[in-house]
N, C-alpha and C positions, 0 to 999 in steps of 0.2 A: 601611576606607572610611567616611566620615561619611554621615549620613542625607541631607545635601544632595548629596553626590557620587553616592550611589546613586540618588537621585531624578533627578538630571540625566542619569545614564547611561541610565535607562529612558525618560526623556523623549526623549532623542536616538534611542534604539532604536525608539520608536514612530513617529518620523518625521512627526508631525503638528504643527500650529502651536498656539500658546497658546490662542486662542479656542476651538478644538475641544476641547482638553484640559480647559479650564474646564468645558465642558458635560459631558464624560464623567466628570469627577471631582466635579462639582457644587460647585465653589468659585468665588469671585470672582476676576476677573482680577488684581486687586491682590495677592491672596494667592498666586496662582500665580507672579506676577512676583517676589515676595519670595523664594519658594522657589527659583526657577530662577536668580536673580541672586546668591544667597548672602546677601541682606540678613537672611534668617532661615535659620539653619543647622540648627536642631533641628526638622526636619519631623516631624509626627505619624506614628507607626508605621502608623496606618490608611491614611494617604496613600501611604506607601511600598508597603504591601501592595496597595492599589488600583491603583497604576500598574504594578506587577509583573503583576497579574492582567489588566489591559488588554493589556499586551504579550503575555502568554501567549495570551490569547484571539485577538489579531490574528495571531500566528504560527501557531497551531494550527487556527483556523477563521475565515478572513477574512470569510466571509459572516455568521457569527454576530456578529463584531465590528461589522460594518456595521449589523446589526439592532439591536444594543445601542446603537449611536450614535443611531439613529433613536428608540429608546425613550427614551433620556435626553433627547434634543433635544425630543421632543414632551411629555415629562413624564407619560407614561402608565405603568400598572403593568407590571412586568417580564414578565408572562405574554405580552405582545405580542412579546417578543423570540423566543420559542420556538414560538409558535402561528401556523401559516400563515394561518389565517382572520383572526386579529387583524392580522397584517402586511398582508393583502389589504385589510382595513378602513382601515388607515392610508393606504394608497395610493388607496383608493376616495374618501376624503374630500378627496383632492387637496391636502392641506396640504403645502406645500413645506418641506423642512428648512431650518434656519437657514443663513446664508451659510457659517459655519465648517464645519458638518457637510456641507453640499452640496459645498464645496471639497474636503474630505477624500474623500468618496465618488467624486467625479469623478476625483480623482488616483489613487485605489485601482483604479478600474475601467479606467483608461487603461494600467495596467501589464500 
């Protein structure tokens, strides 16, 4: 399996759209588009590892995956993902997540 096929496989397994995945991976949409359409077939190993870890997190702990999505979206330190007080702070400041992350969370909680 090529790196592009492996990346596409995990992208499909995640079941999220490109804008949300861009936020979670911290890459530009144009980069992600090139990876997912096959325009670039040699995807960096770190990107393959990252998407596998995102899939693993989503499958094993959906709540943690949602917390991680919020942390990435807000651009705050990773401690906010595991610390309940920090999570409460994010909600207290009433900052809404970006549209892609909000769409993902609404879709995930509807299941």
